[in-house]
N, C-alpha and C positions, 0 to 999 in steps of 0.2 A: 105824811110822809110821799114825794113824788117820783115816781121812776125815771132813773138815769135820762131815759131817753124821751123824756118830756117835750123836747122842743120837734121831737121826731124823728125820723129815720130815712135817711137816704135809700130808695129802692126805685127800681123799675127793670124789670125782667127783660133782657134783650135776646131770650129765645135762643141761648147759646145751647142749651140741651145739656150742661155740663152736669145737671141737678140729674139727670137721666139717664146718665152715663155712667162707666168705669168700674170701679171697685164692686166687686157684688155686694148686697145689701139687700135691705127688706122694705116692703112699702105696703107696712099694715094696712089692714083695712075691717072696716065693722062692717055691721048689718046694712046701714045706710049708703056706705060705698059700693059694697056691693050692688045693692037695688039698683042706686044709679048708674054703673056701671053696665049691669046687665043689660037695663032700661036703653043705654045710649048705643049698644050692641044688638040691641033687638032680640036677646035671651032671657029666659026663664035666669031664676037666680039661681037653681040646680045647674042646667047647664052651663051658665058664666062660672061657677064654680067648679065643677068639671075641669072645664078646658081653660081656667086663668089663674086657677089658686091653689098653692100649696100651702101645708101646715107644716108651721114652725115652730116647736115647743109648743104645741097647743092652739097658737096664734094664727089667723090664714094672713098668707102674705101672697101679693101679685109673685106670677112666676116672672124670671128673667131671663133673658138670653143668655148661652154661654160665656160671653165677655162679660156680664155685670150689666148691660143696657137694661131698661126696662123695655117689656115684650111692646110697650104700644109706644114706644120711641120709633119714630120715622127718621132714618139717616139721613134720605136724601133731602129732608127739609127742616132736620134737625128740631122738629117740633114733637106734639104729641098727638096723636090719632085719637085718644077717647078726651080731651082737652075739656069741652065743656061738662062731660061726666067725670074728671080725675078724681081720685083718693081725695080726702080731708088732708091728708099727709103733705100730699103735692099742691094742695089749694091754699095752704098754711104757710107753705115754707118761705121765706127765711124765718118767719116771727115764730119758731118754736119757743117754750118756755126756756130750755136751758140756751140756748141761743141769743136770747136778749135778756138775760140774768144780769149779766155786767160788758162794759164797754170792752174787753179782754176777749168775752165769751162772742161778741158782736165781729170785734175784729179777726175771729176764726173765719166768720161767715165773710167778710169783705177779701179774706186772702184765698177763698175757694169760689168765691160768685161774682163775675163781673157785674152785674144788674146791682149789688150792695157798696160797688166803689162808685156809681155817680153820684154825681151832688145834689140832684133832683129827679122828680120830684119827693118831697119829705112825705113821706106816710106819716100822719098823726098816732101819737104817743096812744089815742083812743082806740083806732084803728088796728095798731100794732097790738094792743092788749086785747082786742076781740078776736082777732086771729088766733093770738095764742091761748085764748078761753077756749076758741073751737077746736082745737086739739085738745086742750085739755077733757074737753065735754066726751068728744067720742072716745070708744074703749080701744084707739089705737096703741094710746102712748105703748 
């Protein structure tokens, strides 16, 4: 049986920053994320964790600003200050398992994310599945 998105899903990040801003939430981290981010910032993992990680229900998450924006969101450019080292949760968006489970779930992404409203390029079903699997493999879930 093939996935409903077998022809591929249209997506191109427009850099709008909407997924990095808005209502408070969580950017969950696993050990690989902490190491990658610490390296990007030139910190050891303990220092990175002290400065940038809060525990929520026993799980590590990035701090956010008082308005809910990610602490690494750069308002002046609407970009990510740690883009090359960004967490798995960020690198795999919008291809999270629950967001690709049905056309209706994907429609909710399209309402929130202008990059999912483009007509091209199509991200191959293989690539979509690989990104969802990457998030599943991480300890982020």
